[in-house]
SERO-4910 file (N, C-alpha, C, O; in steps of 0.05 Angstrom, whole numbers):
BEGIN
 pado doro    nc1    nc2    nc3   cac1   cac2   cac3    cc1    cc2    cc3    oc1    oc2    oc3
  Unk    A    523   -324    -91    505   -303    -82    499   -306    -53    494   -329    -44
  Unk    A    499   -285    -37    494   -286     -9    465   -294     -4    447   -289    -20
  Unk    A    460   -307     19    433   -317     25    413   -294     26    391   -297     15
  Unk    A    419   -271     38    401   -249     40    393   -239     12    369   -234      6
  Unk    A    413   -236     -6    407   -226    -33    390   -247    -48    372   -239    -63
  Unk    A    396   -272    -43    381   -293    -57    351   -293    -47    333   -297    -63
  Unk    A    347   -288    -22    320   -288    -11    304   -265    -23    281   -269    -30
  Unk    A    316   -242    -25    302   -219    -37    295   -225    -66    273   -220    -75
  Unk    A    314   -236    -81    309   -242   -110    287   -263   -113    270   -260   -130
  Unk    A    287   -283    -96    267   -305    -99    239   -297    -90    220   -309    -99
  Unk    A    237   -277    -72    211   -273    -59    193   -253    -73    170   -252    -67
  Unk    A    204   -236    -91    188   -215   -103    167   -227   -122    174   -238   -143
  Unk    A    141   -226   -115    120   -237   -131    109   -217   -151    104   -224   -174
  Unk    A    105   -193   -143     92   -174   -160     99   -146   -151    102   -140   -127
  Unk    A    103   -128   -171    109   -100   -165     84    -84   -167     72    -83   -189
  Unk    A     76    -70   -146     52    -55   -145     59    -26   -138     62    -20   -115
  Unk    A     63     -8   -158     70     19   -152     47     33   -138     24     30   -147
  Unk    A     52     48   -117     31     63   -104     42     89    -94     65     91    -86
  Unk    A     25    110    -95     32    136    -85     31    136    -55     11    127    -43
  Unk    A     51    147    -42     52    146    -13     33    166     -1     21    160     20
  Unk    A     30    189    -13     14    210      0    -10    219    -17    -30    228     -5
  Unk    A     -9    218    -44    -29    230    -60    -50    210    -68    -44    187    -74
  Unk    A    -75    218    -68    -97    200    -75   -116    215    -93   -135    228    -84
  Unk    A   -113    213   -120   -129    228   -139   -158    218   -139   -163    194   -137
  Unk    A   -177    236   -143   -205    228   -145   -222    251   -155   -242    258   -143
  Unk    A   -215    262   -178   -231    285   -187   -237    282   -217   -225    267   -232
  Unk    A   -257    298   -226   -266    299   -253   -257    326   -265   -268    346   -256
  Unk    A   -239    327   -284   -229    353   -294   -250    369   -309   -246    393   -314
  Unk    A   -273    357   -316   -294    372   -330   -315    383   -311   -333    397   -320
  Unk    A   -313    377   -285   -333    387   -266   -331    417   -261   -310    429   -265
  Unk    A   -353    429   -252   -353    457   -245   -338    461   -219   -337    443   -203
  Unk    A   -326    484   -216   -310    488   -192   -310    518   -184   -315    536   -200
  Unk    A   -304    522   -159   -300    549   -147   -272    551   -136   -260    531   -129
  Unk    A   -262    575   -135   -236    580   -124   -236    601   -102   -217    605    -87
  Unk    A   -259    616   -100   -260    638    -80   -278    629    -57   -299    617    -60
  Unk    A   -269    637    -33   -285    633     -8   -293    604     -5   -316    598      3
  Unk    A   -275    586    -11   -281    557     -7   -268    548     19   -244    552     24
  Unk    A   -284    536     36   -273    524     61   -270    494     58   -287    481     45
  Unk    A   -249    484     70   -244    455     69   -247    444     97   -238    455    117
  Unk    A   -262    422     99   -267    409    125   -252    382    126   -253    366    107
  Unk    A   -237    378    147   -222    353    151   -232    339    176   -232    351    198
  Unk    A   -240    314    173   -250    298    196   -234    273    198   -235    255    181
  Unk    A   -219    270    219   -202    247    223   -220    223    230   -236    224    249
  Unk    A   -217    201    216   -233    177    220   -218    155    236   -229    145    255
  Unk    A   -194    149    227   -179    127    239   -150    134    241   -138    144    221
  Unk    A   -138    129    263   -109    131    267    -99    104    276   -109     93    295
  Unk    A    -79     93    262    -67     68    269    -37     72    271    -27     95    272
  Unk    A    -22     50    270      7     53    272     19     60    245     39     76    244
  Unk    A      9     49    223     21     54    197      4     68    177     12     72    154
  Unk    A    -21     76    184    -38     91    166    -58    108    181    -64    103    204
  Unk    A    -68    128    166    -88    146    177   -111    149    156   -105    151    132
  Unk    A   -135    149    165   -158    154    148   -170    181    155   -175    187    179
  Unk    A   -176    197    135   -187    224    139   -207    230    118   -203    224     94
  Unk    A   -230    243    125   -250    251    106   -247    281    100   -244    297    119
  Unk    A   -248    288     75   -246    315     66   -272    324     52   -283    308     37
  Unk    A   -281    348     56   -303    359     42   -300    389     39   -283    401     53
  Unk    A   -315    401     22   -312    430     16   -339    444     18   -360    431     13
  Unk    A   -339    470     24   -364    485     26   -376    491     -2   -400    495     -4
  Unk    A   -359    491    -23   -367    494    -50   -352    473    -67   -331    463    -59
  Unk    A   -363    467    -91   -349    448   -108   -322    460   -116   -321    482   -127
  Unk    A   -301    446   -110   -274    456   -115   -255    433   -118   -259    411   -108
  Unk    A   -232    439   -131   -210    420   -133   -191    427   -110   -187    451   -104
  Unk    A   -179    407    -98   -161    413    -76   -140    390    -75   -144    368    -83
  Unk    A   -117    398    -64    -95    379    -60    -95    370    -31    -98    386    -13
  Unk    A    -93    344    -26    -90    333      1    -64    318      2    -55    306    -18
  Unk    A    -51    318     25    -26    304     29    -21    299     58    -33    311     76
  Unk    A     -2    282     63      7    276     90     37    272     89     48    259     72
  Unk    A     51    285    108     80    282    109     89    286    137     75    297    154
  Unk    A    113    275    144    123    277    171    126    307    179    136    323    164
  Unk    A    118    313    204    121    340    214    151    346    218    166    328    226
  Unk    A    158    370    212    186    378    215    190    398    237    176    419    238
  Unk    A    208    392    254    214    410    277    225    437    267    241    438    248
  Unk    A    216    458    279    226    485    273    212    497    249    220    519    240
  Unk    A    193    484    237    179    495    213    149    498    220    137    479    230
  Unk    A    138    521    214    110    527    218     97    533    191     98    555    182
  Unk    A     84    513    179     72    517    153     51    539    153     48    553    132
  Unk    A     37    544    175     16    564    175     28    592    174     14    611    167
  Unk    A     53    595    182     66    622    181     77    628    153     84    651    148
  Unk    A     80    607    137     91    611    110     73    595     90     82    578     75
  Unk    A     47    602     90     28    586     75     33    586     45     33    564     33
  Unk    A     38    609     34     42    610      4     66    593     -4     63    577    -23
  Unk    A     88    596      9    112    581      2    107    551      7    116    534    -10
  Unk    A     94    544     29     89    516     35     71    503     13     76    481      4
  Unk    A     50    518      5     32    507    -15     45    504    -42     40    485    -57
  Unk    A     62    523    -49     76    521    -75     95    498    -75     97    483    -95
  Unk    A    109    493    -53    127    470    -51    111    444    -52    121    425    -64
  Unk    A     88    444    -39     71    419    -40     62    413    -69     61    390    -77
  Unk    A     55    434    -84     47    431   -112     71    421   -129     68    405   -146
  Unk    A     94    432   -123    118    424   -137    123    394   -133    129    379   -151
  Unk    A    120    385   -107    124    357   -101    103    339   -115    110    318   -125
  Unk    A     79    349   -115     57    334   -129     63    332   -159     57    312   -171
  Unk    A     73    353   -170     79    353   -199    102    334   -206    101    321   -227
  Unk    A    122    332   -188    143    313   -192    132    285   -193    140    269   -209
  Unk    A    115    279   -174    102    253   -172     86    247   -198     86    225   -208
  Unk    A     72    268   -207     55    265   -231     73    260   -256     66    243   -272
  Unk    A     95    274   -259    112    270   -281    124    242   -281    127    229   -302
  Unk    A    132    233   -257    143    206   -254    122    185   -262    129    165   -275
  Unk    A     97    190   -255     76    171   -262     72    171   -292     69    149   -304
  Unk    A     72    194   -305     69    195   -335     92    181   -348     88    166   -368
  Unk    A    116    185   -338    139    172   -350    137    142   -348    143    127   -366
  Unk    A    127    132   -325    124    103   -321    104     92   -340    108     71   -352
  Unk    A     81    106   -344     61     97   -363     71     97   -392     66     78   -407
  Unk    A     85    119   -399     95    121   -427    115     99   -433    115     88   -455
  Unk    A    132     92   -414    151     71   -418    137     44   -420    147     25   -433
  Unk    A    113     42   -408     98     18   -409     79     17   -434     64     -2   -437
  Unk    A     82     38   -451     66     38   -476     39     50   -473     22     47   -492
  Unk    A     33     64   -451      7     77   -447      9    107   -454     24    122   -441
  Unk    A     -5    115   -476     -2    143   -485    -26    161   -478    -24    185   -481
  Unk    A    -47    149   -468    -71    165   -460    -70    168   -430    -81    153   -415
  Unk    A    -56    189   -421    -53    193   -392    -70    216   -383    -76    235   -398
  Unk    A    -78    215   -358    -96    235   -346    -80    261   -341    -56    260   -335
  Unk    A    -94    284   -343    -81    310   -337    -75    312   -307    -85    296   -291
  Unk    A    -60    332   -299    -51    335   -272    -75    336   -253    -75    323   -232
  Unk    A    -95    352   -260   -118    355   -241   -132    329   -237   -139    322   -214
  Unk    A   -136    313   -257   -150    288   -255   -134    267   -240   -145    251   -224
  Unk    A   -108    268   -244    -91    248   -230    -86    255   -201    -84    237   -185
  Unk    A    -83    281   -195    -71    289   -169    -91    302   -150    -90    298   -126
  Unk    A   -110    317   -161   -128    333   -144   -153    317   -136   -162    300   -150
  Unk    A   -164    325   -113   -189    313   -103   -212    333   -110   -207    357   -115
  Unk    A   -237    322   -109   -260    339   -115   -284    328    -99   -288    304    -98
  Unk    A   -298    346    -86   -321    338    -71   -313    325    -44   -291    331    -34
  Unk    A   -330    307    -34   -324    294     -9   -308    268    -15   -317    252    -31
  Unk    A   -286    264     -2   -269    241     -6   -259    229     20   -253    244     39
  Unk    A   -256    203     21   -243    190     43   -215    183     34   -211    169     14
  Unk    A   -195    193     48   -167    188     40   -153    171     61   -157    174     85
  Unk    A   -137    153     50   -120    135     67    -91    141     62    -81    138     39
  Unk    A    -77    151     82    -49    156     80    -34    133     93    -37    128    117
  Unk    A    -18    119     77     -7     93     85     23     94     86     36    115     80
  Unk    A     35     72     95     64     69     97     76     89    117     98     99    114
  Unk    A     61     95    138     70    114    158     86    100    179     84     76    182
  Unk    A    102    115    194    119    104    215    104    106    242     93    127    249
  Unk    A    104     84    258     90     85    284    103    106    302    126    113    300
  Unk    A     86    116    320     94    135    341    109    159    329    131    166    338
  Unk    A     97    171    309    109    193    294     89    215    289     66    210    285
  Unk    A     98    240    290     82    264    284     80    268    254    100    267    240
  Unk    A     55    273    244     51    278    216     34    303    213     18    311    231
  Unk    A     37    316    189     18    337    181      0    326    160      9    315    140
  Unk    A    -26    329    163    -45    324    142    -55    351    133    -64    367    150
  Unk    A    -54    357    108    -62    384    100    -77    384     73    -76    364     58
  Unk    A    -90    406     68   -106    409     43   -108    438     36   -108    456     53
  Unk    A   -110    444     10   -115    471      1   -127    470    -27   -121    452    -43
  Unk    A   -143    490    -33   -156    492    -59   -136    498    -81   -118    514    -76
  Unk    A   -139    486   -104   -121    491   -127   -138    498   -151   -158    485   -157
  Unk    A   -130    519   -165   -143    525   -191   -133    506   -212   -109    507   -219
  Unk    A   -150    488   -223   -140    468   -242   -132    480   -269   -119    466   -285
  Unk    A   -139    505   -274   -131    518   -299   -103    530   -298    -88    529   -317
  Unk    A    -97    542   -274    -71    554   -271    -52    536   -255    -27    540   -254
  Unk    A    -63    516   -241    -48    498   -223    -33    513   -202    -10    508   -196
  Unk    A    -47    533   -191    -36    549   -169    -55    548   -145    -79    543   -148
  Unk    A    -44    551   -121    -61    551    -97    -82    573    -98    -77    595   -108
  Unk    A   -106    567    -87   -127    587    -85   -139    585    -57   -152    566    -51
  Unk    A   -135    606    -41   -145    605    -14   -123    598      6    -99    599      0
  Unk    A   -132    590     30   -113    585     51   -106    556     55   -119    538     43
  Unk    A    -87    551     72    -78    525     79    -93    514    103    -97    528    123
  Unk    A   -102    489    101   -115    475    123    -97    453    132    -88    437    116
  Unk    A    -91    453    158    -70    434    168    -79    421    194    -91    434    211
  Unk    A    -74    395    197    -80    380    221    -56    365    230    -42    352    214
  Unk    A    -50    366    256    -29    350    268    -39    323    276    -60    321    289
  Unk    A    -25    301    269    -33    274    276     -8    259    286     14    262    276
  Unk    A    -13    243    307      9    226    317      0    197    315    -20    189    326
  Unk    A     16    181    300      9    153    296     14    137    322     31    144    339
  Unk    A     -1    115    325      1     99    349     26     82    348     38     77    327
  Unk    A     34     72    372     57     54    374     50     26    363     67     13    352
  Unk    A     25     18    365     16     -8    356     -9     -6    339    -24     13    341
  Unk    A    -13    -26    323    -37    -27    305    -63    -29    321    -63    -42    342
  Unk    A    -84    -16    312   -110    -18    325   -128    -36    309   -152    -39    316
  Unk    A   -118    -49    288   -135    -65    270   -130    -95    275   -108   -104    279
  Unk    A   -152   -109    275   -151   -139    277   -159   -150    250   -183   -151    244
  Unk    A   -139   -157    234   -144   -167    207   -131   -195    205   -109   -199    213
  Unk    A   -146   -214    193   -134   -240    187   -136   -246    158   -150   -232    143
  Unk    A   -121   -266    149   -118   -270    120   -127   -299    113   -119   -318    125
  Unk    A   -143   -300     92   -151   -325     80   -139   -327     52   -135   -307     39
  Unk    A   -133   -351     44   -117   -355     19   -131   -377      2   -138   -398     12
  Unk    A   -134   -371    -24   -147   -390    -42   -129   -395    -66   -117   -377    -76
  Unk    A   -129   -420    -76   -115   -427   -100   -134   -440   -119   -149   -459   -112
  Unk    A   -134   -431   -144   -151   -443   -165   -133   -446   -190   -128   -426   -203
  Unk    A   -124   -470   -195   -105   -473   -218    -79   -459   -212    -67   -463   -191
  Unk    A    -70   -442   -231    -45   -426   -226    -51   -399   -214    -32   -383   -210
  Unk    A    -76   -394   -207    -83   -368   -195    -85   -371   -164    -95   -391   -154
  Unk    A    -75   -351   -150    -80   -350   -121    -92   -323   -113    -88   -303   -126
  Unk    A   -107   -324    -91   -122   -301    -81   -117   -298    -51   -118   -317    -36
  Unk    A   -113   -273    -43   -109   -267    -15   -132   -248     -6   -138   -228    -19
  Unk    A   -145   -256     16   -168   -241     27   -161   -230     54   -160   -246     73
  Unk    A   -156   -204     58   -153   -192     84   -181   -186     96   -196   -170     85
  Unk    A   -187   -198    118   -215   -197    129   -215   -185    157   -198   -191    174
  Unk    A   -235   -168    162   -241   -158    189   -253   -180    205   -261   -201    194
  Unk    A   -256   -177    232   -267   -198    249   -295   -206    240   -304   -229    246
  Unk    A   -310   -188    227   -337   -195    218   -338   -208    191   -359   -213    180
  Unk    A   -314   -214    180   -312   -228    154   -314   -210    130   -314   -219    107
  Unk    A   -314   -183    134   -315   -164    112   -286   -159    102   -267   -158    117
  Unk    A   -284   -156     76   -258   -150     64   -248   -122     72   -263   -103     70
  Unk    A   -224   -121     82   -212    -95     89   -194    -86     66   -173    -99     61
  Unk    A   -201    -65     52   -187    -56     29   -164    -36     35   -150    -28     17
  Unk    A   -160    -30     60   -141     -9     66   -119    -18     86   -102     -2     94
  Unk    A   -120    -43     94   -100    -53    113    -76    -63     97    -79    -80     80
  Unk    A    -52    -53    103    -28    -61     88    -16    -88     97    -16    -95    120
  Unk    A     -7   -104     77      6   -129     83     25   -136     61     25   -124     40
  Unk    A     42   -155     67     61   -166     46     58   -196     45     49   -209     65
  Unk    A     65   -208     23     61   -237     19     83   -247      0     94   -232    -15
  Unk    A     88   -273      3    108   -286    -15    102   -316    -16     92   -328      3
  Unk    A    110   -328    -38    107   -357    -42    134   -368    -50    149   -356    -65
  Unk    A    141   -392    -39    167   -404    -45    163   -434    -49    147   -446    -35
  Unk    A    178   -445    -67    179   -474    -72    196   -487    -50    217   -477    -42
  Unk    A    186   -510    -40    201   -523    -18    228   -532    -27    247   -534    -11
  Unk    A    232   -537    -54    259   -545    -64    278   -521    -61    302   -525    -56
  Unk    A    268   -497    -64    285   -473    -60    295   -472    -32    318   -465    -26
  Unk    A    277   -478    -13    285   -478     16    307   -497     21    325   -492     37
  Unk    A    306   -521      9    326   -542     14    351   -537     -2    373   -539     10
  Unk    A    349   -530    -27    373   -529    -45    387   -502    -44    411   -501    -48
  Unk    A    372   -480    -39    385   -453    -40    385   -439    -13    406   -429     -5
  Unk    A    362   -438      0    361   -422     25    371   -438     48    381   -426     68
  Unk    A    369   -465     47    378   -482     69    364   -474     96    377   -472    117
  Unk    A    338   -469     94    322   -462    117    295   -476    116    287   -485     95
  Unk    A    283   -478    139    255   -486    140    237   -462    133    247   -440    132
  Unk    A    211   -466    128    194   -445    119    191   -422    139    190   -399    132
  Unk    A    188   -429    165    185   -408    185    209   -390    186    207   -365    185
  Unk    A    232   -402    188    257   -386    189    261   -370    164    270   -347    164
  Unk    A    255   -382    141    258   -369    115    241   -343    114    251   -322    107
  Unk    A    215   -346    120    198   -322    118    204   -302    140    201   -278    135
  Unk    A    212   -311    163    220   -291    184    243   -275    174    244   -250    177
  Unk    A    263   -288    162    286   -274    151    278   -256    128    287   -233    126
  Unk    A    261   -266    110    253   -251     87    238   -226     95    244   -204     85
  Unk    A    218   -228    113    202   -204    119    218   -184    136    213   -160    135
  Unk    A    237   -194    151    255   -175    165    272   -160    145    277   -136    149
  Unk    A    280   -173    123    295   -160    102    277   -139     88    286   -117     81
  Unk    A    252   -145     85    233   -126     74    234   -100     90    236    -78     80
  Unk    A    233   -104    117    233    -81    135    260    -66    133    261    -41    133
  Unk    A    282    -81    133    308    -69    133    313    -53    107    324    -31    108
  Unk    A    306    -65     84    311    -52     59    288    -33     50    289    -20     30
  Unk    A    267    -32     67    245    -14     62    232    -18     35    228      1     19
  Unk    A    226    -43     28    215    -50      2    184    -45      2    169    -64      1
  Unk    A    176    -20      3    148    -13      6    132    -18    -20    108    -18    -19
  Unk    A    146    -22    -43    132    -28    -67    118    -55    -66    101    -61    -83
  Unk    A    125    -71    -47    114    -98    -44     89    -98    -27     76   -119    -24
  Unk    A     82    -76    -14     59    -75      3     33    -78    -14     31    -66    -35
  Unk    A     14    -93     -4    -11    -98    -18    -35    -88     -2    -32    -85     23
  Unk    A    -57    -85    -15    -82    -76     -2   -105    -91    -15   -105    -97    -39
  Unk    A   -125    -97      1   -149   -110     -9   -143   -138    -20   -122   -150    -14
  Unk    A   -162   -149    -35   -159   -175    -47   -138   -174    -69   -139   -157    -86
  Unk    A   -118   -191    -67    -97   -192    -87    -98   -219   -102   -102   -240    -91
  Unk    A    -93   -217   -128    -94   -241   -146    -67   -242   -160    -58   -223   -172
  Unk    A    -55   -266   -160    -29   -270   -173    -31   -294   -192    -42   -315   -184
  Unk    A    -21   -291   -216    -20   -313   -235      8   -326   -233     28   -313   -240
  Unk    A      9   -350   -223     35   -363   -217     45   -379   -241     45   -403   -241
  Unk    A     53   -364   -261     63   -376   -286     93   -370   -290    104   -376   -312
  Unk    A    106   -359   -270    135   -354   -272    141   -328   -287    165   -321   -291
  Unk    A    121   -312   -295    125   -287   -309    123   -264   -289    108   -266   -269
  Unk    A    138   -243   -294    138   -219   -276    145   -226   -247    133   -216   -229
  Unk    A    164   -243   -244    176   -251   -218    157   -268   -201    163   -273   -178
  Unk    A    134   -276   -212    116   -293   -197    127   -322   -196    141   -330   -214
  Unk    A    121   -336   -174    129   -364   -172    115   -380   -194     91   -376   -199
  Unk    A    129   -399   -206    116   -417   -225    108   -443   -212    124   -458   -202
  Unk    A     81   -448   -211     71   -472   -200     78   -496   -218     73   -495   -242
  Unk    A     89   -517   -207     96   -541   -222     83   -565   -209     83   -568   -184
  Unk    A     71   -583   -225     57   -606   -213     75   -623   -195     98   -628   -202
  Unk    A     65   -631   -172     80   -647   -154     98   -632   -135    109   -643   -116
  Unk    A    101   -606   -139    118   -590   -122    102   -579    -98     78   -573   -100
  Unk    A    115   -578    -75    103   -567    -51    111   -538    -47    134   -531    -51
  Unk    A     92   -521    -40     97   -492    -38     88   -483    -10     70   -494      3
  Unk    A    100   -461     -2     92   -446     22     85   -418     14    101   -404      1
  Unk    A     62   -408     23     55   -380     20     52   -367     47     37   -377     64
  Unk    A     67   -345     51     66   -331     77     53   -303     72     58   -291     52
  Unk    A     37   -295     91     24   -269     90     29   -256    118     25   -269    138
  Unk    A     37   -230    118     42   -217    143     32   -188    142     36   -174    122
  Unk    A     19   -179    163      9   -152    164     32   -132    166     53   -139    176
  Unk    A     27   -108    156     48    -88    156     37    -60    163     41    -41    149
  Unk    A     22    -60    185     11    -34    195     32    -20    211     29    -17    236
  Unk    A     52    -10    197     74      4    211     96    -15    221    118     -6    226
  Unk    A     90    -40    223    110    -60    232    100    -88    222     77    -90    214
  Unk    A    117   -107    225    110   -134    216     96   -150    238    105   -148    262
  Unk    A     75   -165    232     62   -181    252     38   -196    240     32   -193    217
  Unk    A     25   -212    257      0   -226    249      4   -242    224    -11   -240    205
  Unk    A     24   -260    225     31   -275    200     20   -303    200     16   -315    221
  Unk    A     15   -313    176      7   -341    172     24   -352    150     34   -338    132
  Unk    A     27   -379    150     42   -393    129     24   -417    121     18   -434    137
  Unk    A     18   -418     95      1   -440     85     18   -458     67     33   -449     51
  Unk    A     14   -485     70     29   -505     55     10   -521     37    -12   -529     46
  Unk    A     19   -525     12      2   -541     -6     20   -554    -27     42   -544    -33
  Unk    A     11   -576    -38     24   -590    -60      7   -587    -85    -15   -596    -86
  Unk    A     18   -574   -104      3   -567   -129      2   -591   -148     23   -602   -154
  Unk    A    -21   -598   -156    -24   -622   -173    -31   -617   -202    -31   -635   -218
  Unk    A    -36   -591   -208    -42   -585   -236    -63   -563   -239    -71   -551   -219
  Unk    A    -72   -559   -264    -90   -537   -269   -118   -540   -256   -132   -520   -253
  Unk    A   -125   -564   -248   -151   -568   -234   -148   -566   -204   -168   -571   -189
  Unk    A   -125   -559   -194   -120   -558   -165   -136   -535   -152   -137   -513   -163
  Unk    A   -149   -540   -130   -163   -520   -115   -159   -524    -85   -158   -547    -76
  Unk    A   -155   -502    -70   -152   -504    -41   -159   -478    -29   -157   -456    -41
  Unk    A   -169   -479     -4   -176   -455     11   -166   -457     39   -171   -477     53
  Unk    A   -151   -437     48   -138   -438     74   -148   -415     92   -152   -393     83
  Unk    A   -151   -422    118   -158   -402    138   -137   -402    160   -118   -418    159
  Unk    A   -140   -385    180   -120   -382    201   -112   -409    214    -89   -414    218
  Unk    A   -132   -426    219   -126   -452    232   -110   -471    215   -100   -491    225
  Unk    A   -108   -465    189    -92   -481    171    -63   -473    169    -47   -487    157
  Unk    A    -56   -452    183    -28   -442    182     -9   -462    195    -16   -473    216
  Unk    A     14   -467    183     33   -487    194     45   -475    220     57   -490    235
  Unk    A     44   -449    224     55   -437    248     41   -448    273     54   -453    293
  Unk    A     15   -453    270      0   -464    293     10   -492    300      8   -500    323
  Unk    A     20   -506    280     30   -533    284     59   -535    291     70   -556    298
  Unk    A     73   -512    290    101   -511    295    118   -523    274    141   -531    279
  Unk    A    108   -526    249    123   -538    228    146   -520    218    142   -496    215
  Unk    A    169   -531    214    191   -516    203    209   -534    187    233   -531    186
  Unk    A    197   -554    174    212   -573    158    207   -569    129    218   -583    112
***
């Protein structure tokens, strides 16, 4: 097996499916209006890899929100009906794929389209996995949840992502027994639930016997492969917890083995990484790591 393929296979800790553009947040039993409803969009944060926007309506209504790359030569406002119908078609495809995923996983009580896909009232939306220095459309329109057709006009905003991240986030790491916890923190120590990052843990024996690399070189290669292969399903948000029992591609902690866990920000690009080293002694093992504990600061690569 080639080294690159082996690194990808060894590094996948957890699969976290996430919708790239849609963020459902509505109650299908709530009262709603479809006539003369205005939608207000207020841009809150623009970074390199994500955008935050607040949506509200003049009357209680269901509405679809989305973000997609702007396309040259196309003016959505000149073809509003067609654009909104295509957006609903795309949302329905995502909804069907979500239902299929749940049904295959044995979940038979699935939410209806309106509850899964449409927003209601005032919502803060985070559009993630965006490309730096790129033009995007953020748009919204009212949808009748009974007919699942557009109601009213299209609201559209042009946004250009930054070349570099505007967020300063650091990562702290905790281990308790076979469980580990990642905390993405703002400079004031508050948990940041919307900053994207990727993480991986590897046994030092794997580095010696299979990868033939030190930890720094290994993770640099691995995370560059993430970027090359566009493995966006591995992106995490907020506090993440992993049970290291060897199930679902998680690393299995074994007594006496030394491990390295790397965490790297992914706000449109890779950066701000730390690597923490520990020797696991058993179910009573506990450790807590901060930035100053990263082996990168010590230049370790053995």
